[in-house]
KERO-915218 format. One line per field, with one value per residue: residue in one letter; y, z negated, x of N, C-alpha, C in turn. Coordinates in Angstrom, 1 decimal, decimal comma, m for minus. Layout:
N
r <- (A  ...)
n_Y <- (Y  ...)
n_Z <- (Z  ...)
n_X <- (X  ...)
ca_Y <- (Y  ...)
ca_Z <- (Z  ...)
ca_X <- (X  ...)
c_Y <- (Y  ...)
c_Z <- (Z  ...)
c_X <- (X  ...)
//
This chain:
311
r <- (X  X  X  X  X  X  X  X  X  X  X  X  X  X  X  X  X  X  X  X  X  X  X  X  X  X  X  X  X  X  X  X  X  X  X  X  X  X  X  X  X  X  X  X  X  X  X  X  X  X  X  X  X  X  X  X  X  X  X  X  X  X  X  X  X  X  X  X  X  X  X  X  X  X  X  X  X  X  X  X  X  X  X  X  X  X  X  X  X  X  X  X  X  X  X  X  X  X  X  X  X  X  X  X  X  X  X  X  X  X  X  X  X  X  X  X  X  X  X  X  X  X  X  X  X  X  X  X  X  X  X  X  X  X  X  X  X  X  X  X  X  X  X  X  X  X  X  X  X  X  X  X  X  X  X  X  X  X  X  X  X  X  X  X  X  X  X  X  X  X  X  X  X  X  X  X  X  X  X  X  X  X  X  X  X  X  X  X  X  X  X  X  X  X  X  X  X  X  X  X  X  X  X  X  X  X  X  X  X  X  X  X  X  X  X  X  X  X  X  X  X  X  X  X  X  X  X  X  X  X  X  X  X  X  X  X  X  X  X  X  X  X  X  X  X  X  X  X  X  X  X  X  X  X  X  X  X  X  X  X  X  X  X  X  X  X  X  X  X  X  X  X  X  X  X  X  X  X  X  X  X  X  X  X  X  X  X  X  X  X  X  X  X  X  X  X  X  X  X  X  X  X  X  X  X  X  X  X  X  X  X)
n_Y <- (m1,2  2,3  5,9  9,2  10,4  8,6  6,8  3,7  1,4  m0,4  m0,1  1,6  5,1  7,1  9,4  8,7  6,9  6,0  6,9  4,9  3,0  2,3  1,2  m1,5  m2,0  m0,7  m2,0  m4,7  m5,1  m4,1  m1,7  0,7  3,1  2,2  0,3  2,0  2,6  1,6  4,2  6,6  6,8  9,2  12,2  13,2  15,2  15,4  16,3  16,8  16,8  16,4  17,6  18,5  16,8  14,5  11,1  7,9  5,9  3,6  4,1  5,8  8,0  9,5  12,3  13,2  15,5  18,3  19,0  16,6  14,8  15,7  15,3  12,5  12,0  13,2  11,6  9,3  10,0  12,0  15,1  17,5  19,0  19,7  21,3  21,1  23,0  22,6  23,9  26,8  26,6  24,7  25,9  28,2  26,9  25,9  28,3  29,1  26,9  26,8  28,8  27,7  25,7  25,2  23,1  23,0  23,9  25,6  25,2  26,6  26,6  26,3  23,3  21,4  20,0  21,4  23,8  24,0  23,9  26,2  28,1  27,8  28,8  31,4  32,2  31,8  33,7  35,5  33,5  32,8  35,2  35,3  33,1  34,1  36,2  34,7  33,3  35,2  34,9  34,4  31,7  30,2  28,5  27,5  27,3  25,4  22,4  22,5  22,2  19,8  17,5  14,9  12,6  12,8  15,0  15,8  16,4  18,7  20,3  21,0  23,4  25,3  24,2  24,5  27,3  28,0  26,7  28,1  30,6  30,0  29,3  31,8  33,3  31,9  32,6  35,4  35,8  34,4  31,7  28,1  25,7  23,4  20,6  18,9  16,2  14,3  11,8  13,6  14,4  15,4  17,8  19,2  19,7  21,1  23,5  24,5  25,2  27,0  29,1  29,6  28,3  28,5  29,1  26,9  23,8  21,2  18,0  16,7  13,6  11,9  10,6  9,7  8,3  7,0  8,8  11,2  11,6  12,0  14,4  16,0  15,9  17,3  19,8  20,5  20,0  19,0  15,7  14,2  11,4  9,2  6,9  5,2  4,3  2,2  0,1  m3,1  m3,4  m1,1  m0,5  1,5  3,7  2,6  2,4  5,1  6,2  5,1  6,4  9,1  12,1  12,2  14,5  15,7  14,4  13,9  13,2  12,1  11,8  12,4  12,1  11,8  9,7  7,1  5,2  3,5  0,3  m2,2  m1,6  m0,8  0,6  1,3  4,2  6,9  8,7  11,2  10,0  7,6  7,9  6,7  4,1  4,4  5,7  3,8  1,8  3,2  3,4  0,8  0,1  1,7  0,8  2,2  3,7  4,0  6,1  8,0  8,4  9,6  11,9  13,2  13,5  15,2  17,5  18,2  18,9  21,1  22,8  23,2  24,4  26,1  27,0  25,5  26,8  29,5  32,5)
n_Z <- (0,0  0,8  0,6  1,6  1,3  1,9  m0,1  m1,5  m3,7  m5,9  m4,4  m4,2  m4,5  m1,8  m2,4  m4,5  m3,6  m2,9  m0,5  2,6  2,7  0,1  m0,8  m1,4  m3,9  m5,6  m5,2  m5,9  m8,1  m10,3  m11,5  m10,6  m9,8  m10,9  m9,3  m7,9  m9,7  m9,6  m8,5  m10,8  m11,6  m12,4  m12,3  m14,2  m16,2  m16,5  m19,4  m20,2  m19,0  m17,3  m14,7  m13,9  m14,9  m13,8  m12,9  m13,3  m10,8  m9,7  m7,2  m6,6  m8,2  m7,2  m6,9  m6,8  m4,5  m5,7  m4,7  m3,3  m5,4  m6,9  m5,1  m5,0  m7,6  m7,6  m5,8  m7,3  m9,0  m10,8  m11,3  m12,0  m13,8  m16,7  m16,7  m18,7  m20,5  m22,1  m22,8  m22,0  m19,3  m18,2  m18,8  m17,3  m14,8  m15,1  m15,0  m12,4  m11,1  m11,6  m10,0  m7,5  m6,9  m7,1  m8,7  m11,0  m14,4  m17,1  m19,8  m22,2  m24,1  m26,8  m27,5  m30,6  m31,3  m30,0  m31,3  m33,7  m32,5  m30,8  m32,8  m34,2  m32,3  m32,2  m30,4  m30,5  m31,1  m28,7  m26,9  m27,8  m27,3  m24,5  m24,0  m24,9  m23,0  m20,6  m21,2  m20,8  m18,2  m16,3  m15,7  m17,5  m20,1  m22,7  m25,6  m25,9  m25,5  m29,0  m32,4  m34,9  m35,4  m37,0  m36,4  m34,5  m35,4  m38,2  m41,8  m42,1  m40,0  m40,4  m41,5  m39,5  m37,5  m38,7  m38,9  m36,1  m35,3  m36,7  m35,5  m32,9  m33,4  m34,1  m31,7  m30,0  m31,3  m31,1  m28,4  m27,7  m26,9  m26,4  m28,6  m28,2  m29,8  m30,7  m32,6  m34,5  m36,8  m38,8  m39,8  m42,2  m42,8  m40,4  m40,5  m42,9  m42,3  m40,2  m41,6  m43,5  m41,9  m40,5  m38,2  m34,5  m32,4  m30,7  m31,0  m30,0  m30,5  m29,0  m27,4  m29,4  m32,5  m34,9  m37,8  m39,0  m41,1  m40,2  m38,0  m39,0  m40,4  m38,1  m37,0  m39,0  m38,7  m36,1  m34,2  m31,3  m30,1  m28,2  m26,3  m25,1  m22,9  m24,9  m26,5  m25,2  m25,8  m27,2  m29,8  m31,1  m33,5  m35,3  m33,7  m32,2  m34,3  m35,1  m32,8  m32,8  m34,9  m34,2  m33,2  m30,4  m28,9  m29,3  m27,9  m25,7  m22,7  m21,6  m19,8  m20,5  m18,7  m17,3  m19,1  m21,5  m20,2  m19,4  m20,5  m18,1  m17,4  m18,9  m19,7  m17,2  m14,9  m15,5  m14,3  m13,2  m11,7  m12,9  m15,1  m15,0  m16,0  m18,8  m19,5  m18,9  m20,7  m23,1  m22,9  m23,0  m25,6  m27,1  m26,4  m24,5  m21,8  m18,7  m16,9  m18,4  m20,5  m19,0  m18,1  m20,5  m21,4  m19,4  m19,8  m22,4  m21,9  m20,2  m22,0  m23,8  m22,4  m20,5  m17,2  m14,2  m11,9  m12,4  m12,1)
n_X <- (0,8  0,5  0,7  m0,2  2,2  4,1  4,7  5,5  4,4  6,5  8,8  12,0  11,9  12,8  14,1  15,8  17,6  21,0  23,6  23,5  25,5  26,0  23,7  23,2  24,4  22,7  20,3  20,8  22,4  21,2  21,8  20,9  18,2  15,0  12,2  9,4  6,4  2,9  0,8  m0,7  m4,1  m5,2  m3,6  m0,7  1,6  5,1  6,4  9,0  12,1  15,3  16,5  18,9  20,9  23,2  22,8  24,2  23,7  24,8  25,6  27,7  27,1  25,0  22,8  19,5  17,9  16,1  13,5  12,8  12,9  10,7  8,7  8,7  7,8  5,3  4,0  3,7  1,8  2,4  2,2  3,5  6,3  8,3  11,2  14,1  16,4  19,6  21,8  23,8  24,5  22,7  20,3  20,4  20,3  17,7  16,1  16,6  15,6  12,8  11,9  12,1  10,3  6,9  5,9  7,3  7,8  9,6  12,0  14,2  17,2  19,7  21,2  20,8  23,2  25,2  25,2  26,9  29,4  29,5  29,1  31,5  33,3  32,6  30,6  28,0  25,9  25,9  25,2  22,6  21,4  21,4  19,8  17,3  17,0  16,8  14,4  12,5  11,5  8,6  7,8  9,2  8,2  8,7  10,7  13,4  15,5  15,4  16,3  17,0  19,8  20,9  22,2  24,3  25,7  27,5  27,4  28,9  28,2  25,6  24,6  25,0  23,4  20,9  20,7  20,7  18,4  16,4  16,7  15,9  13,2  12,3  12,7  10,9  8,5  8,4  8,3  6,0  6,0  6,0  7,5  9,9  11,0  13,9  14,4  16,3  16,8  16,1  13,7  12,4  13,8  13,3  10,6  10,4  11,9  10,3  8,0  9,0  9,9  7,6  5,7  5,7  2,8  2,5  3,9  6,0  7,0  9,4  10,2  9,1  10,0  9,2  7,4  4,3  3,8  5,0  3,5  1,0  1,5  1,9  m0,6  m2,1  m1,1  m1,5  0,5  2,1  2,8  5,1  5,5  8,0  9,7  10,6  8,4  7,5  9,1  9,5  10,4  9,9  8,3  7,6  6,9  4,8  2,9  2,7  1,7  m0,8  m2,1  m2,0  m3,6  m5,6  m5,8  m3,4  m1,4  1,3  3,2  6,4  9,6  12,3  14,3  17,5  17,4  16,3  14,7  11,7  10,4  9,8  12,4  14,5  17,7  18,4  18,7  16,5  13,6  11,2  9,2  8,7  7,0  4,4  4,8  5,1  2,7  0,8  1,6  1,1  m1,7  m2,5  m1,6  m3,3  m5,7  m7,1  m9,0  m7,4  m7,7  m9,1  m7,3  m5,2  m6,4  m6,7  m4,1  m3,2  m4,8  m4,0  m1,3  m1,5  m2,8  m0,7  1,4  0,3  m1,0  0,4  0,0  0,0  1,9)
ca_Y <- (0,0  3,5  7,0  10,2  10,8  7,5  6,1  2,3  0,9  m1,5  0,3  2,7  6,3  7,5  10,5  8,2  6,0  6,5  6,6  3,5  2,0  2,0  0,7  m2,9  m1,9  m0,3  m3,0  m6,0  m5,2  m3,7  m0,5  1,9  3,5  1,1  0,4  2,9  1,9  1,9  5,5  6,7  7,2  10,6  12,8  13,8  15,9  15,0  17,5  17,0  16,1  17,1  17,4  18,9  15,8  13,5  9,8  6,9  4,9  2,5  4,4  7,0  9,2  10,3  13,1  13,5  16,9  18,6  18,8  15,2  14,1  16,1  14,5  11,1  12,0  13,5  10,4  8,3  10,5  12,9  16,3  18,5  18,6  20,8  21,1  21,5  23,3  22,2  24,8  28,0  26,2  24,0  26,8  29,0  26,1  25,9  29,5  29,1  25,8  27,1  29,7  27,0  24,8  25,5  22,0  23,1  25,0  25,5  25,4  27,0  26,6  25,7  22,0  21,5  19,4  22,4  25,0  24,2  24,2  27,6  28,9  27,8  29,6  32,7  32,5  31,4  34,8  35,9  32,4  32,9  36,4  35,0  32,2  34,9  36,9  33,7  33,0  36,2  34,5  34,0  30,3  29,6  28,4  26,9  27,4  24,0  21,7  22,9  21,4  19,2  16,2  14,4  11,4  13,1  16,0  15,5  17,4  19,9  21,1  21,2  24,8  26,0  23,8  25,2  28,7  28,0  26,3  29,2  31,6  29,6  29,5  33,3  33,7  31,4  33,3  36,7  35,7  33,7  30,5  26,8  25,3  22,0  20,2  17,7  15,8  12,9  11,5  14,9  14,7  16,2  19,2  19,9  20,1  22,1  24,7  25,0  25,8  28,1  30,2  29,9  27,6  29,1  28,6  25,6  23,0  19,9  17,1  16,0  12,3  11,7  9,4  9,6  7,2  7,4  10,0  12,4  11,7  12,7  15,8  16,7  16,0  18,3  21,1  20,8  19,9  17,9  14,5  13,7  10,0  8,8  5,4  4,4  3,8  0,9  m1,0  m4,1  m3,3  0,3  m0,6  2,8  4,5  2,0  2,7  6,5  6,5  4,6  7,4  10,4  12,6  12,1  15,9  16,1  13,5  14,3  12,1  12,6  10,9  12,7  11,6  10,4  8,8  6,5  4,5  2,6  m1,2  m3,3  m1,2  m0,2  0,5  1,9  5,6  7,3  9,8  11,6  9,1  6,5  8,2  5,7  2,9  4,8  6,0  2,5  1,2  3,9  3,1  m0,6  0,1  2,4  0,2  3,3  3,7  4,6  7,4  8,9  8,9  10,5  13,2  13,8  14,0  16,4  18,6  18,6  19,5  22,5  23,6  23,4  25,2  26,9  26,5  25,5  27,7  30,9  33,1)
ca_Z <- (0,0  0,8  0,6  2,6  1,0  2,3  m1,3  m1,5  m5,0  m5,9  m3,7  m4,8  m3,7  m1,0  m3,1  m5,5  m2,9  m2,5  0,9  3,0  2,4  m1,3  m1,2  m1,9  m5,3  m6,3  m5,1  m6,3  m9,3  m11,4  m12,1  m10,1  m10,2  m10,8  m8,3  m8,2  m10,1  m9,0  m8,9  m11,8  m11,0  m12,7  m12,4  m15,5  m16,1  m17,3  m20,1  m20,7  m18,1  m17,0  m13,3  m13,7  m15,4  m12,9  m13,4  m12,6  m10,2  m9,1  m5,8  m6,5  m8,9  m6,3  m7,5  m5,8  m4,3  m6,6  m4,1  m3,0  m6,7  m7,3  m4,1  m5,5  m8,8  m7,2  m5,1  m8,3  m9,9  m11,8  m10,5  m12,3  m14,8  m17,4  m16,7  m20,0  m20,7  m23,4  m23,0  m21,1  m17,9  m17,8  m19,0  m16,1  m13,8  m15,2  m14,6  m11,0  m10,5  m11,6  m8,9  m6,3  m6,7  m8,0  m9,6  m12,2  m15,5  m17,7  m21,2  m22,3  m25,5  m27,1  m28,2  m31,9  m31,4  m29,5  m32,2  m34,6  m31,7  m30,4  m34,0  m34,5  m31,3  m32,3  m29,2  m30,7  m31,0  m27,3  m26,2  m28,1  m26,6  m23,1  m24,0  m25,0  m21,8  m19,6  m21,6  m20,3  m16,9  m16,5  m15,6  m18,7  m21,1  m24,0  m26,1  m26,2  m26,7  m30,2  m33,6  m35,8  m35,0  m38,0  m35,9  m33,8  m36,1  m39,6  m42,8  m42,0  m39,0  m40,6  m41,8  m38,2  m36,9  m39,4  m38,5  m34,7  m35,2  m37,2  m34,5  m31,8  m33,8  m34,1  m30,3  m29,5  m31,9  m30,6  m26,9  m27,5  m26,2  m27,1  m29,2  m27,9  m30,8  m30,8  m34,0  m34,6  m38,1  m39,5  m39,9  m43,4  m42,7  m39,3  m41,0  m43,9  m41,7  m39,5  m42,6  m44,1  m40,9  m39,9  m36,8  m33,4  m32,1  m30,0  m31,3  m29,4  m31,0  m27,9  m27,6  m30,8  m33,1  m36,3  m38,2  m39,3  m42,0  m39,4  m37,1  m39,8  m40,5  m36,9  m36,9  m39,9  m38,3  m34,7  m33,5  m30,2  m30,1  m26,8  m26,3  m24,0  m22,6  m26,1  m27,0  m24,4  m26,3  m28,1  m31,2  m31,5  m34,3  m35,9  m32,6  m32,0  m35,4  m35,0  m31,6  m33,2  m35,8  m33,6  m32,6  m28,9  m28,4  m29,5  m27,2  m24,4  m22,2  m21,0  m19,5  m21,0  m17,7  m16,8  m20,3  m22,2  m19,2  m20,1  m20,2  m18,1  m16,7  m19,9  m19,4  m15,8  m15,0  m15,6  m13,4  m13,4  m11,0  m13,8  m16,1  m15,1  m16,9  m20,1  m19,7  m18,9  m22,0  m24,1  m22,8  m23,5  m27,1  m27,7  m26,0  m23,9  m20,4  m18,2  m16,3  m19,5  m21,2  m18,1  m18,1  m21,8  m21,4  m18,5  m20,5  m23,5  m21,4  m19,8  m23,2  m24,5  m21,6  m19,5  m15,8  m13,3  m10,8  m12,8  m11,8)
ca_X <- (0,0  1,2  m0,2  0,2  3,6  4,9  5,1  5,1  4,6  7,5  10,0  12,7  11,7  14,0  14,9  16,7  18,5  22,3  23,9  23,2  26,6  25,9  22,3  23,3  24,8  21,5  19,2  21,1  23,2  20,4  22,3  20,3  16,9  14,0  11,2  8,3  5,2  1,6  0,4  m1,7  m5,4  m5,4  m2,3  m0,3  2,8  6,3  6,6  10,4  13,0  16,5  16,9  20,3  21,8  23,4  22,6  25,0  22,8  25,5  25,8  28,6  26,6  24,1  21,8  18,4  17,5  15,0  12,2  12,6  12,6  9,4  7,9  8,6  7,0  3,9  3,4  3,4  0,7  3,0  1,9  4,4  7,3  9,0  12,7  14,5  17,8  20,2  23,0  23,6  24,6  21,5  19,2  20,5  19,8  16,3  15,6  16,6  14,8  11,4  11,6  12,3  9,2  5,7  5,6  8,1  7,9  10,9  12,3  15,6  17,7  21,0  20,9  21,4  24,6  26,1  25,2  28,1  30,6  29,5  29,3  32,9  33,9  32,1  29,9  26,6  25,0  25,7  24,5  21,2  20,9  21,1  18,6  16,2  16,8  16,3  13,1  11,5  11,0  7,2  7,7  9,8  7,1  9,0  12,1  13,8  15,2  16,1  15,9  18,1  20,2  21,8  22,9  25,6  26,4  27,6  26,9  29,6  27,6  24,1  24,3  24,9  22,2  19,7  20,7  20,3  17,0  15,6  16,8  15,1  11,9  12,0  12,5  9,6  7,3  8,3  7,9  4,8  6,3  6,0  8,8  10,2  11,9  14,7  14,5  16,9  17,2  16,1  12,3  12,1  14,3  12,7  9,3  10,7  12,3  9,2  7,1  9,7  10,0  6,3  5,8  5,0  1,5  2,6  5,1  6,1  8,0  9,9  10,7  8,7  10,7  8,8  6,5  2,9  3,8  5,3  2,4  m0,1  1,9  1,7  m2,1  m2,5  m0,6  m1,8  1,7  2,0  3,7  5,4  6,0  8,8  9,8  10,9  7,2  7,2  10,0  8,7  10,8  9,6  7,1  7,2  6,3  3,5  2,0  2,5  0,8  m2,2  m2,8  m1,9  m4,8  m5,5  m5,7  m2,0  m0,5  1,9  4,1  7,7  10,7  13,7  15,1  17,7  17,6  15,1  13,9  10,7  10,3  10,8  13,7  15,4  19,1  18,7  18,4  15,1  13,2  9,8  8,3  8,5  6,0  3,3  5,1  4,9  1,3  0,1  1,9  0,3  m3,1  m2,6  m1,5  m4,4  m7,0  m7,8  m9,2  m6,2  m8,1  m9,4  m6,0  m4,5  m7,1  m6,4  m2,7  m3,1  m5,4  m3,1  m0,1  m1,9  m3,0  0,6  2,3  m0,3  m1,1  1,5  m0,4  0,3  3,2)
c_Y <- (1,2  4,6  8,0  10,6  9,7  6,6  4,6  1,8  m0,3  m1,2  1,4  4,0  6,7  8,6  10,0  7,1  6,7  6,4  5,2  2,5  1,6  1,3  m0,7  m2,9  m1,5  m1,4  m4,3  m6,2  m4,7  m2,5  0,8  2,2  2,3  1,3  1,4  2,1  2,2  3,3  5,6  7,2  8,6  11,2  13,3  14,6  15,3  16,2  17,7  16,2  17,0  16,8  17,7  17,8  14,7  12,1  8,8  5,8  3,8  2,9  5,7  8,2  10,1  11,0  13,5  15,0  17,1  18,4  17,4  14,4  14,4  15,4  13,1  11,0  12,2  12,3  9,3  8,8  11,4  14,3  17,5  18,1  19,9  20,5  21,8  21,8  22,9  23,1  25,9  27,6  25,6  24,9  27,8  28,2  26,0  27,1  29,6  28,1  26,1  28,1  28,9  26,1  25,0  24,3  22,0  24,2  24,7  25,7  25,7  27,0  26,1  24,4  22,0  20,9  20,4  23,6  25,1  24,5  25,7  28,5  29,0  28,6  31,1  33,2  32,2  32,5  35,3  34,8  32,5  34,2  36,1  34,0  33,1  35,7  35,9  33,4  34,0  35,9  34,0  32,5  29,5  29,6  27,9  27,3  26,0  23,4  22,2  22,1  21,0  17,8  15,8  13,1  11,7  14,2  15,7  16,6  18,7  20,8  21,5  22,7  25,6  25,5  24,4  26,6  28,8  27,7  27,4  30,3  31,3  29,7  30,9  33,7  33,2  32,2  34,7  36,8  35,0  32,4  29,3  26,6  23,8  21,5  18,9  17,3  14,4  12,7  12,7  15,3  15,7  17,7  19,9  20,5  21,2  23,5  25,3  25,7  27,0  29,3  30,6  29,4  28,5  28,5  27,3  25,0  21,7  19,1  16,2  14,6  11,9  10,4  9,1  8,4  7,7  8,7  11,2  12,6  12,4  14,1  16,6  16,9  17,2  19,7  21,5  20,8  18,7  16,9  14,0  12,4  9,8  7,3  4,6  3,7  2,4  m0,2  m1,9  m3,9  m1,9  0,3  0,7  3,7  3,9  2,4  4,2  6,8  6,1  5,7  8,8  10,9  12,6  13,5  16,4  15,2  14,1  13,1  12,7  11,5  11,1  12,2  12,4  9,3  8,1  5,9  3,5  1,1  m1,3  m2,9  m0,5  m0,4  1,1  3,4  5,9  8,4  10,0  10,6  7,9  6,7  7,2  4,5  3,2  5,1  4,7  1,7  1,9  3,5  1,7  m0,7  0,7  1,7  1,3  3,1  4,5  6,0  8,4  9,3  9,8  11,8  13,9  14,3  15,2  17,7  19,1  19,3  21,0  23,4  24,0  24,5  26,1  26,3  26,5  26,5  29,1  31,3  32,9)
c_Z <- (0,0  0,8  1,6  2,5  1,4  1,1  m1,2  m2,9  m4,9  m5,2  m4,6  m4,0  m3,0  m1,6  m4,0  m4,9  m2,6  m1,0  1,3  2,6  1,0  m1,7  m1,8  m3,4  m6,1  m6,3  m5,8  m7,6  m10,5  m12,1  m11,7  m10,5  m10,0  m9,7  m8,8  m8,7  m9,3  m9,4  m10,0  m11,1  m11,3  m13,0  m13,8  m15,2  m17,0  m18,1  m20,7  m19,8  m17,8  m15,6  m13,0  m14,2  m14,3  m13,6  m12,6  m12,1  m9,5  m7,7  m5,8  m7,2  m8,1  m7,1  m6,5  m5,7  m5,1  m5,9  m3,8  m4,3  m7,1  m6,3  m4,6  m6,7  m8,5  m6,6  m6,1  m9,3  m11,0  m11,1  m10,8  m13,5  m15,5  m17,4  m17,9  m20,0  m22,1  m23,7  m22,0  m19,6  m17,4  m17,9  m17,8  m14,9  m13,8  m14,7  m13,1  m10,4  m10,5  m10,5  m7,5  m5,9  m7,6  m8,9  m10,8  m13,1  m16,2  m19,2  m21,3  m23,8  m25,6  m27,9  m29,6  m32,1  m30,9  m30,4  m33,0  m33,8  m31,3  m31,6  m34,3  m33,5  m31,4  m31,1  m29,3  m30,5  m29,5  m26,5  m26,5  m27,4  m25,2  m23,0  m24,0  m23,7  m20,7  m19,9  m21,2  m19,0  m17,1  m16,4  m16,6  m19,8  m22,4  m24,3  m26,6  m25,2  m27,9  m31,3  m34,4  m35,3  m36,1  m37,6  m35,3  m34,5  m37,6  m40,5  m42,6  m40,9  m39,2  m40,8  m40,5  m37,4  m37,4  m38,9  m37,0  m34,6  m35,6  m36,2  m33,3  m32,1  m33,7  m32,6  m29,7  m30,0  m31,3  m29,1  m26,7  m26,7  m27,0  m27,6  m29,0  m28,9  m30,6  m32,2  m34,1  m36,1  m39,1  m39,8  m41,0  m43,3  m41,5  m39,8  m42,0  m43,3  m40,8  m40,4  m43,2  m43,1  m40,4  m38,5  m35,8  m33,2  m31,5  m30,4  m30,7  m30,0  m29,7  m28,2  m29,1  m31,3  m34,5  m36,6  m38,4  m40,2  m41,2  m38,5  m37,8  m40,1  m39,3  m36,7  m37,7  m39,4  m36,8  m33,8  m32,5  m30,4  m28,7  m26,9  m25,0  m23,8  m23,8  m26,7  m26,3  m25,0  m27,3  m29,5  m31,8  m32,4  m34,9  m34,9  m32,3  m33,0  m35,4  m33,9  m32,0  m34,0  m35,2  m33,0  m31,1  m28,3  m28,6  m28,8  m25,9  m24,0  m21,5  m20,6  m20,3  m20,0  m17,6  m17,9  m20,6  m21,2  m19,8  m19,7  m19,0  m17,5  m17,7  m19,6  m18,0  m15,9  m14,8  m14,6  m13,6  m12,8  m11,9  m15,0  m16,2  m16,0  m18,3  m20,4  m19,7  m20,2  m23,2  m24,1  m23,3  m25,0  m27,7  m27,4  m25,2  m22,4  m19,8  m17,6  m17,4  m20,3  m20,3  m18,1  m19,4  m21,9  m20,5  m19,2  m21,6  m23,0  m20,9  m21,0  m23,9  m23,7  m20,6  m18,1  m15,0  m12,2  m11,1  m12,4  m12,9)
c_X <- (0,9  0,2  0,4  1,7  4,6  5,3  4,6  5,4  5,6  8,7  10,7  12,5  13,0  14,8  16,0  17,6  19,8  22,5  23,8  24,3  26,6  24,6  22,4  23,6  23,6  20,5  19,5  21,8  22,4  20,9  21,6  18,9  15,9  13,0  10,1  7,1  4,0  1,2  m0,7  m3,0  m5,7  m4,0  m2,0  1,0  3,9  6,7  8,1  11,3  14,2  17,0  18,3  21,3  22,0  23,3  23,5  24,0  23,5  25,9  26,7  28,0  25,7  23,0  20,8  18,2  16,2  13,7  11,8  12,2  11,2  8,3  7,6  7,7  5,5  3,2  3,0  2,3  1,3  3,1  2,9  5,3  7,8  10,4  13,2  16,0  18,3  21,4  22,8  23,6  23,2  20,3  19,2  19,9  18,3  15,6  15,6  15,7  13,3  11,0  11,6  11,1  8,1  5,3  6,4  7,8  9,2  10,9  13,8  16,0  19,1  20,7  21,5  22,8  25,6  26,2  26,5  29,3  30,6  29,7  30,8  33,8  33,6  31,2  28,4  25,6  24,8  25,0  23,0  20,6  20,6  19,9  17,4  15,9  16,3  14,8  12,0  10,9  9,5  6,9  8,5  8,7  7,4  10,5  12,4  14,7  16,1  15,6  17,1  18,5  21,3  22,5  24,2  26,4  26,4  27,2  27,6  29,0  26,1  23,8  24,1  23,7  20,9  19,6  20,2  18,9  16,1  15,6  15,9  13,6  11,4  11,8  11,2  8,4  7,2  7,9  6,6  4,9  6,2  7,4  8,9  11,3  12,6  14,9  15,0  17,4  17,1  14,6  12,0  12,5  13,7  11,3  9,4  11,0  11,1  8,2  7,7  9,7  8,6  6,4  5,2  3,6  1,5  3,9  4,9  7,2  8,4  10,5  10,3  9,3  10,3  7,9  5,1  2,9  4,0  4,1  1,2  0,2  1,6  0,2  m2,6  m2,2  m0,9  m0,5  1,7  3,1  3,9  6,1  6,8  8,8  10,1  9,6  6,9  8,1  9,3  9,1  10,5  8,3  6,6  6,5  4,9  2,5  1,7  1,5  m0,7  m2,9  m2,8  m3,2  m4,6  m5,3  m4,3  m1,0  0,0  2,8  5,3  8,6  11,9  14,7  16,4  17,8  16,2  14,2  13,0  10,9  9,4  12,1  14,6  16,9  19,4  18,3  16,9  14,8  11,7  8,8  8,0  7,6  4,9  3,5  4,8  3,4  0,5  0,4  1,1  m1,2  m3,4  m2,6  m2,7  m5,8  m7,8  m8,0  m8,0  m6,6  m8,4  m8,2  m5,3  m5,1  m6,8  m5,0  m2,5  m3,6  m4,6  m1,9  m0,4  m2,2  m1,7  1,4  1,7  m0,3  0,1  1,2  m0,1  1,7  4,2)
//
């Protein structure tokens, strides 16, 4: 079966194929992009992805052209995406990318793991000033990804992470933007700092990694929970339980591509066209109708970030 875009379920979208001489390594060694899924019956948006990150697809590090990658996503029922910056370079890329294709919105920030490094160099303040300037673009709809990461940054960097997170919260509030949170092994402090600073009107826990306790806190505060491919993993019991108690009105879906590829293609590079694998897994876990869940996810995403059609 194919559609007007030439999409064939089970194939690898042409946007993600390396040059012909390398195609064998992708198709036969299992290192490259997975086959495309059956398109979703109701389109959704990938609310967190990194088109600027090259992925090793077994074919010489080929990076798909942005428009072609978005074509592949659209053919699979993923009508738009939020391109997310993690440093100045990727945030500049984001600001340029959102001007190049109407299927993109953007988010810009300094990643929490970079904050202590920049602070040590004395460049954190000018970096934050540039993030705020980039965020003035009308198609930049979020400050992120920001937050706390206690997995990769030790206790000696926590003070700088806390400071940077507080500054990002302030920028989001003053500009009226959503806040996309990176929270790794730091749930309690993320919640504490949000409450101390006063959370922005829209908060998104990107790649939600909490348990039922954090899900209930999000429910109580109206904070969105964005589930990635990790929710499809059989051993992600905490995520399965959190998904079950999360308010449907607060659910979002993402790839965090090229990372966190959903089952059954875990370990291979991820892309926005693979969102259907995660949405189908979520629907199965929830016992939900796939079309109804897709419509809910789309409505939630529009409520969080605004219309893709707006300037």
